PLY file of the C-alpha trace (Angstrom):
ply
format ascii 1.0
element vertex 352
property float x
property float y
property float z
element edge 351
property int vertex1
property int vertex2
end_header
9.59 -13.86 13.02
10.65 -16.37 10.41
8.48 -17.45 7.52
6.86 -20.91 7.71
8.17 -23.68 5.48
5.11 -23.55 3.25
5.40 -19.82 2.57
5.62 -19.01 -1.19
8.98 -17.28 -0.74
10.38 -20.26 1.14
9.07 -23.08 -1.03
10.08 -21.25 -4.23
6.67 -20.42 -5.71
7.31 -16.65 -5.80
11.02 -16.24 -5.03
11.89 -16.07 -8.74
8.85 -13.98 -9.74
9.40 -10.79 -11.73
8.15 -8.66 -8.84
10.30 -10.17 -6.11
13.39 -10.15 -8.33
12.92 -6.47 -9.17
12.25 -5.56 -5.55
15.53 -7.23 -4.62
17.44 -5.19 -7.16
17.44 -7.56 -10.09
16.66 -6.56 -13.68
14.51 -9.33 -15.21
14.14 -9.20 -18.99
10.43 -8.47 -18.56
9.49 -5.58 -16.31
7.00 -6.36 -13.53
3.86 -4.23 -13.40
0.93 -3.91 -11.02
-1.36 -1.03 -10.09
-2.28 0.51 -6.80
-6.07 0.17 -6.34
-6.14 -2.41 -9.13
-8.62 -4.48 -7.10
-11.82 -2.52 -6.88
-14.00 0.16 -8.30
-12.87 0.16 -11.93
-13.71 -3.52 -12.50
-17.30 -4.51 -13.34
-16.80 -7.91 -11.71
-15.84 -6.11 -8.50
-19.07 -4.12 -8.52
-21.01 -7.32 -9.15
-19.24 -9.15 -6.31
-19.78 -6.25 -3.90
-23.46 -5.74 -4.71
-25.45 -5.58 -1.47
-22.32 -5.80 0.72
-20.85 -2.90 2.67
-17.17 -2.18 2.10
-15.91 -3.16 5.54
-18.08 -6.28 5.52
-16.50 -7.23 2.19
-13.03 -6.72 3.64
-13.82 -9.09 6.52
-15.55 -11.81 4.48
-12.63 -14.08 3.50
-14.09 -15.63 0.35
-15.23 -12.26 -0.98
-12.02 -10.39 -0.09
-10.01 -13.15 -1.75
-12.14 -13.10 -4.90
-11.78 -9.31 -5.23
-8.01 -9.57 -4.70
-7.72 -12.14 -7.49
-9.93 -10.39 -10.05
-7.34 -7.99 -11.52
-4.74 -10.75 -11.86
-7.17 -12.72 -13.99
-8.41 -9.78 -16.08
-5.32 -7.59 -16.42
-2.39 -10.02 -16.34
-0.52 -8.00 -13.71
2.53 -9.49 -12.03
1.23 -9.21 -8.47
-1.97 -9.09 -6.49
-2.34 -6.54 -3.71
-4.49 -7.58 -0.79
-7.96 -6.03 -1.00
-8.76 -4.13 2.14
-9.30 -0.65 3.53
-6.82 1.42 5.44
-9.07 1.46 8.54
-9.67 -2.31 8.78
-7.05 -2.89 11.52
-8.51 0.08 13.42
-11.95 -1.54 13.23
-10.53 -4.89 14.33
-8.99 -3.17 17.36
-12.46 -2.08 18.48
-12.69 1.47 17.15
-16.11 2.40 15.75
-15.59 3.23 12.08
-17.77 2.93 8.98
-17.45 3.74 5.29
-19.87 6.46 4.19
-20.70 6.43 0.49
-19.23 9.44 -1.28
-17.09 10.39 1.71
-14.98 7.51 2.94
-14.07 6.22 6.42
-15.87 8.00 9.28
-14.86 7.45 12.91
-17.75 7.44 15.38
-15.73 8.99 18.22
-12.66 10.92 16.99
-9.44 10.62 18.99
-8.37 14.11 20.06
-7.10 13.98 23.64
-4.85 11.98 25.94
-7.88 10.27 27.49
-9.11 9.30 24.01
-5.77 7.66 23.26
-5.82 5.81 26.58
-9.12 4.21 25.60
-7.56 2.60 22.52
-7.02 -1.10 23.01
-4.30 -3.32 21.50
-5.26 -5.39 18.47
-6.07 -8.95 19.54
-4.23 -11.33 17.19
-7.34 -13.54 17.06
-9.26 -10.65 15.44
-7.02 -11.05 12.40
-8.29 -14.56 11.66
-10.46 -13.43 8.70
-7.42 -11.69 7.19
-5.26 -14.77 7.47
-8.00 -16.93 6.00
-8.50 -14.60 3.03
-4.78 -14.39 2.34
-4.54 -18.19 2.41
-7.28 -18.44 -0.21
-5.59 -15.81 -2.38
-2.15 -17.41 -2.18
-3.57 -20.81 -3.11
-5.20 -19.21 -6.15
-2.17 -17.22 -7.27
0.37 -20.01 -7.68
3.63 -18.34 -8.71
2.19 -14.80 -8.72
3.11 -12.95 -5.51
0.68 -11.24 -3.16
1.55 -7.83 -1.71
0.40 -7.17 1.85
-1.46 -3.88 2.34
-1.21 -1.53 5.32
-1.74 2.14 6.07
1.12 4.18 7.50
0.67 5.42 11.09
0.29 9.08 10.12
-2.48 8.36 7.65
-4.30 6.13 10.16
-3.93 8.81 12.83
-5.33 11.46 10.52
-8.56 9.49 10.08
-8.82 8.96 13.83
-8.25 12.61 14.71
-10.18 14.24 11.88
-13.02 11.77 12.22
-12.97 11.21 8.45
-11.14 12.20 5.28
-9.43 15.60 5.25
-7.43 17.45 2.60
-5.11 19.28 4.96
-5.18 17.39 8.31
-5.37 20.61 10.34
-6.71 18.99 13.53
-4.17 16.20 13.17
-1.22 18.51 12.77
-2.47 20.75 15.58
-2.50 17.76 17.95
0.96 16.76 16.72
2.54 20.09 17.66
0.45 20.99 20.73
0.55 17.67 22.62
3.61 15.70 21.51
3.25 13.05 24.23
-0.32 12.22 23.25
0.72 12.32 19.61
3.56 9.85 20.17
1.24 7.49 22.05
-1.34 7.65 19.25
1.24 7.08 16.51
2.72 4.14 18.42
-0.75 2.59 18.66
-1.32 3.12 14.94
2.09 1.64 14.12
1.35 -1.44 16.22
-2.09 -2.16 14.71
-0.93 -1.66 11.11
2.24 -3.62 11.83
0.17 -6.53 13.17
-2.10 -6.27 10.12
0.87 -6.50 7.75
2.47 -9.30 9.75
-0.71 -11.39 9.62
-0.81 -11.09 5.83
2.87 -11.99 5.51
2.61 -14.98 7.85
-0.36 -16.23 5.82
1.59 -16.06 2.54
2.12 -12.52 1.22
5.47 -12.27 -0.60
5.95 -8.50 -0.22
4.46 -5.71 1.89
3.63 -2.10 1.12
3.01 0.72 3.57
0.72 3.39 2.10
1.03 6.94 3.48
-1.72 8.82 1.68
-1.37 12.09 3.59
2.41 12.35 3.98
2.47 15.35 1.65
0.67 17.56 4.18
3.65 17.48 6.54
6.67 19.74 6.72
10.03 18.04 6.39
10.89 18.70 10.02
7.61 17.37 11.37
7.85 14.26 9.23
11.42 13.55 10.31
10.85 14.12 14.03
7.23 13.23 14.67
6.23 10.67 12.03
9.17 8.76 10.52
10.06 6.87 13.74
6.54 5.47 13.90
6.58 4.31 10.28
9.83 2.55 11.14
8.05 0.91 14.08
5.36 -0.40 11.71
7.97 -1.93 9.41
9.73 -3.42 12.43
6.77 -5.77 12.78
8.20 -7.60 9.75
11.72 -7.85 11.11
13.27 -11.26 10.59
11.41 -12.06 7.39
12.78 -12.13 3.88
9.78 -10.20 2.57
10.62 -7.14 0.42
9.05 -3.95 1.80
7.77 -0.97 -0.17
7.13 2.52 1.19
4.78 4.74 -0.80
3.93 8.25 0.29
1.81 10.62 -1.75
3.56 13.97 -2.06
6.78 12.65 -0.53
9.13 14.64 -2.75
10.59 16.77 0.04
11.38 13.82 2.30
12.50 11.12 -0.13
16.02 11.09 1.27
14.62 10.24 4.72
12.75 7.14 3.57
15.59 4.58 3.19
16.27 4.69 6.94
12.67 3.82 7.75
13.00 0.23 6.62
11.84 -0.34 3.05
13.95 -1.81 0.27
11.76 -0.21 -2.42
10.43 3.35 -2.59
7.20 4.10 -4.42
7.23 7.37 -6.36
4.18 9.44 -7.23
3.80 11.17 -10.61
5.28 14.52 -9.62
8.98 13.72 -10.08
10.80 11.93 -12.90
12.29 8.69 -11.63
15.87 9.86 -12.05
15.16 13.00 -10.00
13.54 10.89 -7.29
16.54 8.56 -7.26
18.88 11.52 -6.89
16.89 12.85 -3.94
16.77 9.44 -2.27
20.55 9.25 -2.52
20.71 5.47 -2.11
20.74 2.86 -4.90
17.29 1.39 -4.24
14.74 -0.10 -6.62
11.86 2.29 -7.28
8.20 1.69 -8.04
6.09 3.92 -10.26
5.30 6.36 -11.60
2.83 6.62 -14.49
0.52 9.59 -14.02
-3.00 8.18 -13.43
-4.46 11.09 -15.42
-3.05 9.53 -18.60
-5.40 6.56 -18.16
-8.14 8.86 -19.41
-6.11 10.26 -22.32
-5.87 8.90 -25.88
-3.90 5.65 -26.10
-0.97 7.11 -28.04
-0.36 9.66 -25.26
-0.58 7.03 -22.52
1.73 4.67 -24.42
4.32 7.39 -25.00
4.17 8.44 -21.35
4.52 4.84 -20.13
7.51 4.25 -22.40
9.12 7.43 -21.09
8.68 6.23 -17.51
10.22 2.87 -18.39
13.19 4.49 -20.12
13.80 6.60 -17.01
13.62 3.43 -14.93
16.30 1.70 -17.00
19.09 3.23 -14.93
17.67 2.10 -11.58
18.86 -0.95 -9.61
15.33 -2.29 -10.08
12.07 -0.90 -11.39
8.50 -2.01 -10.76
6.12 -0.27 -13.15
3.08 1.17 -11.41
0.98 4.30 -11.28
1.99 7.34 -9.27
-1.23 6.85 -7.28
-4.25 4.55 -7.39
-6.40 3.55 -10.34
-9.21 6.12 -10.74
-12.67 4.50 -10.44
-13.73 5.61 -13.93
-10.78 3.88 -15.64
-11.57 1.51 -18.50
-10.17 -1.91 -17.48
-9.29 -2.62 -21.12
-6.89 0.32 -20.99
-5.17 -1.20 -17.95
-4.90 -4.58 -19.67
-3.46 -2.94 -22.77
-0.96 -1.04 -20.61
0.18 -4.30 -19.00
0.74 -5.78 -22.46
2.77 -2.73 -23.45
4.98 -2.94 -20.37
5.61 -6.66 -20.88
6.45 -6.16 -24.59
8.99 -3.37 -24.07
12.63 -4.47 -24.38
0 1
1 2
2 3
3 4
4 5
5 6
6 7
7 8
8 9
9 10
10 11
11 12
12 13
13 14
14 15
15 16
16 17
17 18
18 19
19 20
20 21
21 22
22 23
23 24
24 25
25 26
26 27
27 28
28 29
29 30
30 31
31 32
32 33
33 34
34 35
35 36
36 37
37 38
38 39
39 40
40 41
41 42
42 43
43 44
44 45
45 46
46 47
47 48
48 49
49 50
50 51
51 52
52 53
53 54
54 55
55 56
56 57
57 58
58 59
59 60
60 61
61 62
62 63
63 64
64 65
65 66
66 67
67 68
68 69
69 70
70 71
71 72
72 73
73 74
74 75
75 76
76 77
77 78
78 79
79 80
80 81
81 82
82 83
83 84
84 85
85 86
86 87
87 88
88 89
89 90
90 91
91 92
92 93
93 94
94 95
95 96
96 97
97 98
98 99
99 100
100 101
101 102
102 103
103 104
104 105
105 106
106 107
107 108
108 109
109 110
110 111
111 112
112 113
113 114
114 115
115 116
116 117
117 118
118 119
119 120
120 121
121 122
122 123
123 124
124 125
125 126
126 127
127 128
128 129
129 130
130 131
131 132
132 133
133 134
134 135
135 136
136 137
137 138
138 139
139 140
140 141
141 142
142 143
143 144
144 145
145 146
146 147
147 148
148 149
149 150
150 151
151 152
152 153
153 154
154 155
155 156
156 157
157 158
158 159
159 160
160 161
161 162
162 163
163 164
164 165
165 166
166 167
167 168
168 169
169 170
170 171
171 172
172 173
173 174
174 175
175 176
176 177
177 178
178 179
179 180
180 181
181 182
182 183
183 184
184 185
185 186
186 187
187 188
188 189
189 190
190 191
191 192
192 193
193 194
194 195
195 196
196 197
197 198
198 199
199 200
200 201
201 202
202 203
203 204
204 205
205 206
206 207
207 208
208 209
209 210
210 211
211 212
212 213
213 214
214 215
215 216
216 217
217 218
218 219
219 220
220 221
221 222
222 223
223 224
224 225
225 226
226 227
227 228
228 229
229 230
230 231
231 232
232 233
233 234
234 235
235 236
236 237
237 238
238 239
239 240
240 241
241 242
242 243
243 244
244 245
245 246
246 247
247 248
248 249
249 250
250 251
251 252
252 253
253 254
254 255
255 256
256 257
257 258
258 259
259 260
260 261
261 262
262 263
263 264
264 265
265 266
266 267
267 268
268 269
269 270
270 271
271 272
272 273
273 274
274 275
275 276
276 277
277 278
278 279
279 280
280 281
281 282
282 283
283 284
284 285
285 286
286 287
287 288
288 289
289 290
290 291
291 292
292 293
293 294
294 295
295 296
296 297
297 298
298 299
299 300
300 301
301 302
302 303
303 304
304 305
305 306
306 307
307 308
308 309
309 310
310 311
311 312
312 313
313 314
314 315
315 316
316 317
317 318
318 319
319 320
320 321
321 322
322 323
323 324
324 325
325 326
326 327
327 328
328 329
329 330
330 331
331 332
332 333
333 334
334 335
335 336
336 337
337 338
338 339
339 340
340 341
341 342
342 343
343 344
344 345
345 346
346 347
347 348
348 349
349 350
350 351
């Protein structure tokens, strides 16, 4: 897959942006900064836009999804937008019954727990992605020289929702299936990799200038299980973007024990959560890659002087990296004051 001539990376709109330069190992004078979950619950304009609209409906309404994606760029001054969606959207578009339950999260109507369940899963029809492409087109037109990051859930995290039937803290059913029926597990993870890969590819083809794979539940896996039973499928998801010039980011929550395995999966940038200092993460990775992160989201609720000192410490630790994109070590908490985020962006941009 090659990018079309009018793609922002090809026509030059975003190729020299702070984000893309840092992701490619450059050190621009101003550090790029964006926040995971920057589009959403913490912004009053998001709540106003979403009023009366279910989450998944919002994700599949192009004008609304585009507006929500653009909101934090306008308010916060961040250096990238991340496409507003939910991790289960490609699963829904592939025909799986799933809904968002308030206070709980995604709930699957018929969990996938056997070989026959996996056989009932259908491929994702490319035409079903039309609302995604339309929304991305609107966003890219509105962003100008600011890049859009494509959003997709890693196969293991998608599989955990399918098997558990909803959110789970320890993924016990998921991991039991993984070890007890490896053939069914591999078929399920391949399906998840293909639907999330198609989801990412649609966003990139429509104009996204980077792509991030989010693995929210990676930290529940042992190193051996991740290496043998999960990593090849995350690589398959990234392979959907083969042939493009789009920088790829891999973020896994609780990935500290497997960081050295991530470069082989296919990302040029590794996202780091708040648990490890950046230099320790770089040492574990063992390859000179740009890193993204890793301000502790808890500091967003602390006094400003503590947050500012912590952010400066993170930036100083990132000085020795081939490239550094400032971000949180996880998503923006819903109770965060947007003015704090805007002030943090100003701090990052002002630091020498």
